[in-house]
Every structure is written in C-alpha cells, then in structure tokens.
N, C-alpha and C positions, 0 to 999 in steps of 0.2 A: 151678220147683223151690224149695224152702225150703232155703237154705244155713245151715250152722252159724254162719258169720260172713259179713258183707257190708260192703264199704267202697267209698268213692268217692274219686277223686283226679284232679287235672289231669294229673300225671305219676306213673306207677307205675314204680319202679326195682326190678328183680329182681337182687339181689346186693348185698352190703355190703362188698366189698373196696374198693380205692382208687378204681377207676373208678366204681362205684356210689355210694360215699360222697361223692366229690367232685362227681359229677353231682347228687346229692340236695341238697348244700349250694348248688351253683350255681343250681339251679332254685328253691330256697326263697328265695335272695337276690333272684331275679327276680320273686318274688311268687306262684309256683305252689304249689298244694296238693300235697304230695308224700307218697306212701306208699312206703316202702322195705321190701321183703320178703326174707328170707333163710332158707334151709332149715336152717341151724344157728344158733348164737348170733351176735350182732352181730359179734364179733371172730373171724371165721372166714375160710375160703377160703385162697388161695395168698399173698395179700399179707403176712400176718404171717410167712411163711416166707422172704420175699425178703431175702437177705443182702447182695447186691451193691451196693445203693445206686441212685442215679438219675444217669444220664449227661446232665446239662444241658450245653449248649455253654458254653465259657468266654468269655462275652460274645458280642456280635453278630459280632465279627471271627472267631469260631471256628465259626459256623454252617456256612459253606461246607465246611470240612474235616470237620465232624461229618457232614454230608450225604454227603460222599465216602466216609467210613468206613462209614456205614450201607449205602450202595449197593454198595460193594465186598463187604461181608459178605453182602448179600442175593443175590449171584450172579445178577444180571440181572432179578430179580423185584421188587426194590424200586422204587417210583415216585419218582424224584428230586424231582418237584414236590410230592408229598404230604410227603416227608421234609423238604423245606425249609420248607413251611408249618408243620408240627408242631414241628420243632426251633426255628424262630424264635419261635413263639408260646410255647414252653415257658419261655422266660426271663421272660415276663410272669407266668406262674404261680409261678415261683420267687420273684419279687419279692413276689407276693401272699401266698405261704406265709410268707415271712420277716416281712412286715408283720403277719401274724396271730399271729406268735410262734413259728413253727417253728424249732427249733435244729438246725443241722447241725454235724457234727464239723469241726475245722480240717483244712485240707489236702485235696488231691484224689488219687484213686487212678487208676491206669491198669489197664485190663482188656483181655482178648484182643480183637483186631480194632481197638482204638482207637490212633490215631497219636500220642496224647498223653494225659497224665493229665487227666481231666475228670469222673470219677465222684465224686459227693458222697455221703457216708455220714451216718447219724444213729444214734447208739448202737452204733458199731462195725459188727458184722455183723447187727444187728437193725434195719436201715433200714426195711424194710417194716412191721414191728411198730410202730416209733416213729411213722412217718408215719400209719398207720391209726389208732392211738390219738389222735394229734393231730387228725385229721379228725373222729373220733367226738366228741371233746370240744367241737368247734365246730359240731356239728349243732344247729340250733335246735329247741326243744321242739315247735314246731308240725309238724315232720315226724313222721308216724305210722310207727313201726317195728314190723314184725311178724317175730318170730323163730320158728324151728322150724316154719316152714310151707313146704312144698315145692310150687312151681308146676309143674303137670304138663301144662297145656294153655293156650294163648292163645285168647281169644274173638275170632273172625274173622268179618267179614261182607264185603259187596261193597266197603265203604269202607276196609277194612283192619282193624287190631287195635283193639279197644275194651275191653280188659281181660284178665283172666286168672282161671284157676281154680287153687285150691291145696288141699292136703290136710295135715292136721296129723298128729302122731305117733299119734293115736287113729283115723286114717283117716276123719276127718270133713271134708267138703268145704266150702270157702268160696269167695267170689268177690270180685273187685275190678273195679269199672267205672272206666275211665280214659280221659281224652282222648288220652293218648299213653303208650306203654310203652317202656321202655329196658331192654334186656338187658345185664347186666354180671356174668355168671355165671362168668367164668374159663374154664379149660381142661379137659383130658380125660386127665390123666396116669394115672388109674386104669384106662386101657386096658391097662396093662402091669404085669407082676409086680413090677418095681422102678421106683419113681418118687420124685422129690423132692416131688411134689404131695401135699396132704392127702387124706384119704379122701373129701372132698366134691367132688373134681375129676372129675366124671363126665359132662362134656359136655352138661349140661342145656340151656344156651342155644342151642347149635347145633341140637340135636334139636327144641326148641320152634320155632325159626325155620324149619327144614325143613318141619315139619308145618303151619306157617302160610303156606307158599308161597315162602319166600325162596330165593335162590341162595347156596350155600356154595362156597368155592373153596379149592383147595390143601390139602385135609384130610390128604393124605399127608405134608405138610411138618411133621413132628413133631420138635422139637429134643431131642436127648439131651445132658444135661449131662455133660461128660467125667469129672468127678471127684465121685463120690458115695461115701459109706461103703457097705458092703455091705448095710446095712438101708435104703438109700435116702436117708439124711440127707445134705444138700448140704454139700460142701466148697467154699466160695465161690471163684469165679474170682479174686477179689482176692488170695487166698493166693498164686497163681502170680504175680500182679502184684507181690507183696511179696518174691518170690524163691524160692518153693517149687519143687522139681524133681520131675519124674516119673521113676521108676526101674522097669525091668522085673524079672522074677523072676530074671534072670541078673545083676542088680546093675548094669545099664547105663542111663545116661541115654539117651533115644532120640528125643526130640522134634525135635532138630536134623536128624535123618535124614528127617523128614516135612515140615518147613517151616522156612524161614529165620528165622521169628519164634519158633521153638521153643515154649516154654510159653505164649507170648502169641499164638499163631496163633488164627484164628477157631474157634469151638466145634466146627463140623462136622469140621474137620481133626483137632483134638485128640481128639474122641470116636472117630473111626475109627482113629486111631493107637493109642489105649488099647485099643480092642476088638481090633485086630490083634495087639498085643503080648501081650494076655492069651491069645489063641489060640496064639501062637507060643511063648511062654515059660512060660505057666501062671499069670501074675498080673502086676499093675501096682500100684505103691505110690507114695505121695507123701511126700517128705521135707520135713516142716514145721519141723525143727530149725534150718533155715537162716534162719528169720524171727525177728528180735529181738522180744521181748515178745509172742510169739504169743498167749498166753492173754488178754492185755489187749486186743490188737487184734481178736481173733476169739473172744469168750467163748462164743458159741453152738457153734461148731465144736469148740472145746476141750472144752466140757462133753460134747458128743455122743461125742467120741473116748474120753474118760475113762469114760463110761457103758458103753462096749463093752469096758472093761478094757485099753485100750491106752495107751501112754505115748509121746506124740509127741516128747518130748525125747530119748528113747533108742532109738526103733525107728521103722522105716518103717510108714506107715499104709496098709493095703490099700484100693484104690478100684476103681470100675468105672463105666462110663457108666449113666445112669438117665434115663428119660423125664422131660422137664423143662418144655417149653413148646410150645404149639400155635401155629405161625405162621399156618396157615390158619384159616378161620372163616367167619362170616357176611359175605358181600360187602357192604361199605358204601362210601359216598363219604367225603370228608374231614370231613363234618359228622355222620356217624353214621347217615345214612339207609340203610335196608336195601333199598329198592325195593318193600316192602310198606307201604301207607299206615299212618301213625301208629305205626310200629315202628322203633326205633333200637337201635344196639348200640355198646358201647364197651369197650375193654380187650382182654384176651386172646381173648374170644369173637368179636371182629370181625376182619375182614381189610380194612385200609385201603389197603394197598400200602406201608406203612412197613417191615415186618419182612422181606419178601421170602422167600427160600429158607433164610435162616439169620439169626436175630435177632442183632443186635449187642448185646453184653453191656450190661446195665443200661439198655437203651432201653425196657424193658417198663413200668416204673413211670412213666416219662416219658409214654409213649403213653397210659397209663391216665388220667393227670391231664388231659392236653390233650384227649383224646377224651371223657372224662367231662364236662368243661366245655363243649366244643363241642356234643356231642349234646344236653346239657340245654338249652343256649341255643337250638339249632335246634328241638327238640321244643316248648319253651315258646313260641317265636315262631309255630310252626305249629299251636298248640293249637286243637282243635275242642271245642265244648261237650260235656260228658258228660251222658248220660242218667241218670236215677235208677237205683239198683241194681236190676236186674231181668234179669240175664243168663239166657239159656236154659240148660237143663240141658246139661252138657258131654257129648260123645260118650264112650262107654265107654272107660276107661283100660286100657292093657295093660301088664303087667309080665313080667319074666323071673325064674324061681325063684332064690332067694338063692344056692343052691349053684352056679349057673351062672357067677357072677362070676369065680371062679378059672379056669374053663374059657376064658372070653373072654380073660382076661389071659394065659393060657398060649398060646393060639392067636396072639395078637398078638405076644407076645415071641418066638415061634418063627418067625413068618412076616414080620413087618413092623417089625423092630428096626433096629439101626444099619446093618447090611448086609443087603440084600434081593436076592431073585432071582425071576424069573417063576415058576419051579417052586414055590418056597415060598409065594409070594403066591397062586397058584392053589389050592394045598392049603389055605391059610388061609381063603380065601373059601368053599371048599366046606365046611369045618368050621364056619365062622360061620353059613353059610346053613342048617345043620341044627338050629340052636338056635331054639326056638319061644316064642311069647308066649302069655299067657292073661290074662283079665280080672283086674285087681288094683288096689287103692288103697294097697298097702303102699309107703311111700316107697323102701325099699331095692330092691324089685323094679322100681319105676318107674325108678330110677337105672340098674338093669341093662338095662332096655329102651333107655334112651338110649345106654348104652355099646355095646350091640349095633348100634344104628343107626350110631354113629360108627365102630365097627370096620369095618362094611361100607363106609362112605365112604372110610376111610383105605386099606383094601386095594384097593378099586376104583381109587382115585386113583393109588396106587402102581403098579398094573398099567398104567394109562393113560399114566403118565409113564415112557416107555421111554428114559430117560436118567439121568444122575447130575447132581444140582444141589443145592448146599447140603447141607441135612440129609438129603436123599433120595439114597441110594446104591444103585444096582442093579449087582450083580456081573456081570450079563449085558449091561448097557449102561453101562460104566464112564465114558463121556465125556458131557459136556453136548451136547444137540442144538444144531444151528445155529439152529434156530428157538426163540425164547423164548416160552413160553406158560403160561397158567394152566389148571388143570383145574377146571372148574365143574360142580357137581352140584345137582340138585333131586330131589324125591321121584319125579320121572318119568324121570330118567336122568342121563347124564354126557356131557360134551363138553370137548374141549380148545379153548381160545379164545386166538387170537394176541393179542399186545400190541404197542403202537405204540412204536417206537424210532427216533429220528433222522428222524421224519417219514415213515417207511416202514411201511405196515401189513403185518405178518407174520402168517401164519395157521398154526395148529398142528392 
C-alpha cells in the first residue's frame, strides 16, 4: 500500500503528555531515534489540566510513609513493592528536573489520603501545564513530532509490535515503522457525561493494546473526582487541603459524618459522600471563602468559577463528582512491558500496580514521570532493528457514528458511575451491546469505537467485581470481598485473577 506519509523510528511514542514527553526525552538522551505522535496539538491531553501537583516523597526518609499512604488508599490492590520502587526512584527525577531548570513553588501542600504535606506545585494550580511546557521546551530537535495524527491500529506480527498506522484530519493513512512502540495516551474520561478530562481522553491506548493482544486489568476502577464544577471543571483537592469545606443543600457540613479525616479523606470516600448528599438534600457546595488569597493560590479554579458567573467570596459554589482518572489499564510490569513484544505503556494508560483501587492524590504525574523514563530505558535497551518502511495495508478500520457518543456517555453515567448495582450494570451492558460499528477513517468515529470497547470492558469488569473496593462501589455488594483480586480482560474474555499477599496465593 502507498501511504500518504511514512516514517521510521527506533522508538515510537504515542501521546505527548507528561509520560510520553518525558519518555521521548529520555530515549533521545539515550541515543534513540524517536518519533512522537499525538492526535491533537503537542500541548494537549490531560496533563495541562492537572492542578494538584506532584506528590514526591519528602526525602528518602519519607518513602516508607508515602508507600503506606499509597497502599492504604489503594484498598488492597496497590503493589507495595512497585510503589516503593517508583516512589524511591521519583526523587532522582525530581533532582533531574530541578537541574534542568524546572521551578517549583515554595512550600508543600497536603491533599486527601496523605499523612503529611508533600505535594509540590508549579504555577499554583497549573502544575501539569507548567511541567509539560517545561518538558516540551527541552525536547531536542532530532525528535520527530507528528501532530494532529490519530493512531488507529498497531502493526503486529509474530514477534510483536513493529509500528503503527495513523490517519490525519483529511482521513489520509500514514505509517510508522518502529523497533519499539510506547503507548502514553492517557485515560478515558469521555466515557461519561461529566468529566474533568479533555475531549481527547477517549481510551485510545487501551483499545490499541487490546486489539494487539494485550491483557488489560481493572477497567472498572474509574476514579471520580469529588469536587468538580457542574461543567466538569476541576476544583483541585488542594482547595480542601487549604481549608475549604463541603456543605450540603441544608447548609450542613457533612464530611465528618463519613470519615474521621473529613474533607481530607481519600477520594472514593469523599466522592460517595458528595454523591449521597446530593441525592439526600438536593445539592452540595464548596465554601472557598475560608481560603486566604484564594484567587492567587488557585488562579485557574478562580477564573473558572467567575466564568460561570459565581462569586466564591460571597456565595457557596455548587459541585458534584466527575469522572477523573482511570486506575486500570494495560497490564505492565514496573518497566512498562505489556507482555506483547516490543510494546510498552506508561502513565494513565497503564496498570503497574501503583494506583490500586483508588489513586492517592497527585501520584499520577509522579507515576507518569517515572514510568515514562523507565519504559523508554527498557524499550531502548531491548531495541530490535527496524525494517525499511513497508508495512502491509492495515485491516479495515471501524468507527461508531458521531451521534452515538452522547448515547455511550449517557449509558455509562446511568449504569457505571459513583454508585453501581448489578441491575443497572446489566441494563448498561445490554444497551452498549446494541451499538454497532461500520467501516470508517473519520478520527471522531474511530474514537467512538474505542469508547465503545472501553465501556464494554468497564461494565463487564464492574459486573465481575461483586464487591465494593476503592472507587468501585456496588450497592448490592457494599463490602469488600475477603479475597483480593484483579479483573483481567482480553479480546477473548474476562477472568478474576487472585493476587499474592503475605506469601499466600489467593484466588478469585
């Protein structure tokens, strides 16, 4: 097949957020020829929206306690050994960033689930944007950057992945031949009607990996941020760390009734409390007037509130939970290997065992940095020679009509949101199963196809997980099971897989 564009690389990085950008930088510094491709502009994805900062341990002496906080929030599904590896190594990347010139704000913030203040910010509540701009400024010119190209299929043979196919906005097909491919495509918040994620968060990397033969796990573990404006704009957890209070429609502070940590309880607890109080009293609000110099500390949140015609100084601001972070993803080891040859994953798209059933606040940018560097180093070390560009014609791509996106989001919001039940999930699965594909090279319709696949995985996983754990709450199974397990899925099916704790193999 004659492609509109064709490229070669040692390492192909799909995604330009912090995981992809840091991976591209690390691989280039190791001498690899890197192509980084992104379906929007370079400065896109969820990273620029990240307000909370980065939860680096406060020195080596804090690693153990940071691990303990992470594992506690993860509700039994975080791997302590992986957490210790990544958190300990994160301090090396902090030093490297500072040596390169990255500027962090003075002082440390405490967020929900953390036993101490350890979250570092840059630019107030614009930490993700500042970090990503910094990384992009340091990308060497020898990295080939392809913007506005949507990867819709990986090229797979008996030896694994050897490149990818993409389509541009004019539906022209291109190809990249690569010795190794790294997926860093972020999450899937667009599964829901209200999300803090940008429009591009459509689960593309997980869908690509599934179609390439990977195992994905715990796709039902989708974190809902407890405090978002009603248009989905995030109200940073750091606001509660600075003293903001949650108030129900009856004018009552309520979080102390749900958890001894009150506003600083882990996200799953706060999200369910907010959801329940909205159902019980008709609404929940956040009192931001309690924070000194709020507009200076949180310029993004302040501007978003004012854009909605609200005055945080004199009135309570209405909030609700919103889809925020995908804890599950492509199963990887702690160096980003997916189990499919020459394919790696880093950041929100992957499931390393760090985040567990409930991501600890501000651990996401940290994981993206460490896993971006680790997966790039592993891929570069394992590189195999690339062939000349000459990939075969890809299989026919399938999309879902544009109008169906709102239907997918409605089904997921009704059946698989903060509080779930077997009845609602079964109804959701039936409704999702009725949506059909058709041949397409339209990027939006291809995104819809990915959303449909991930919706199926999330609902099936939620049905399989007959318990409540972390972000996953089943009203018909309100307690955690005695057996701790992952839910793993492939294109061929689903299974619950026991995990090892205290030397005893438990099966699920």
